[in-house]
C-alpha positions in Angstrom: -9.1 -49.3 24.4 -12.0 -47.1 23.2 -11.1 -44.5 25.9 -7.5 -44.5 24.6 -8.5 -43.7 21.0 -11.2 -41.3 22.3 -8.4 -39.3 23.9 -5.4 -39.9 21.6 -7.1 -39.0 18.3 -8.3 -35.5 19.4 -5.0 -34.8 21.1 -3.0 -35.9 18.0 -5.2 -33.8 15.8 -4.9 -30.8 18.1 -1.1 -31.0 18.8 0.2 -32.6 15.6 -2.3 -32.1 12.8 -3.3 -28.5 13.4 0.2 -27.1 13.8 1.3 -29.0 10.7 -1.6 -27.6 8.7 -0.9 -24.0 9.8 2.9 -24.3 9.2 2.3 -25.9 5.8 0.1 -23.0 4.5 2.5 -20.4 6.1 5.3 -21.9 4.1 3.2 -22.0 0.9 2.3 -18.3 1.5 5.9 -17.3 1.9 7.0 -19.2 -1.3 4.4 -17.6 -3.5 5.9 -15.2 -6.0 5.5 -11.5 -5.6 5.0 -8.9 -8.3 8.0 -8.4 -10.5 9.1 -5.0 -11.8 7.7 -5.9 -15.2 4.3 -6.8 -13.6 4.2 -3.5 -11.7 5.0 -1.6 -15.0 2.2 -3.5 -16.7 -0.2 -2.6 -14.0 0.8 1.0 -14.2 0.3 1.0 -18.0 -3.1 -0.6 -17.6 -4.1 2.1 -15.0 -2.9 4.8 -17.3 -4.9 3.4 -20.2 -8.0 3.1 -18.0 -7.6 6.8 -17.0 -7.2 7.8 -20.6 -10.3 5.9 -21.6 -12.3 7.4 -18.8 -11.2 10.9 -20.0 -12.4 10.0 -23.5 -15.7 8.8 -22.2 -16.2 12.0 -20.2 -15.4 14.0 -23.4 -18.0 12.0 -25.4 -20.6 12.5 -22.7 -20.0 16.3 -22.6 -20.4 16.4 -26.4 -23.6 14.4 -26.3 -24.9 16.4 -23.4 -24.3 19.6 -25.3 -26.2 18.3 -28.3 -29.0 16.7 -26.3 -30.1 18.4 -23.1 -32.1 15.3 -22.0 -29.0 13.1 -21.9 -27.9 12.0 -18.5 -24.5 10.3 -18.0 -24.6 6.9 -16.5 -22.0 7.7 -13.8 -21.4 10.9 -11.9 -18.6 13.0 -13.3 -15.3 13.2 -11.4 -13.9 16.6 -10.4 -11.3 18.0 -12.7 -8.9 18.2 -9.7 -9.1 14.4 -9.3 -8.3 13.9 -12.9 -5.3 16.0 -14.0 -3.7 15.7 -17.4 -0.3 16.1 -15.8 -0.8 12.7 -14.1 -1.2 11.1 -17.5 2.1 12.5 -18.8 4.2 11.9 -15.7 4.3 8.1 -15.6 6.4 7.1 -12.6 7.5 3.4 -12.6 9.1 3.5 -9.1 7.9 1.1 -6.5 5.2 2.6 -4.3 5.7 1.0 -0.9 
């Protein structure tokens, strides 16, 4: 009898429990909601706001550096090519996939 349970339990776990567990979480993953258009728009707006704040911080650091030559900004500055003003004005809400 002990031999039966010693074989049946691991086989049951392997062939019934494990596939059930995997399929259960695959189903949960597929049912999870994705981002809506409003969520994507909100993320784009937050990204735009963050870039504007970064530009303001860089401006303040340039002003302080001009007044005080010993001032060192905390983070390295980004190239102007990476941070174009036209990117701030052209806010595209289309899906980017």
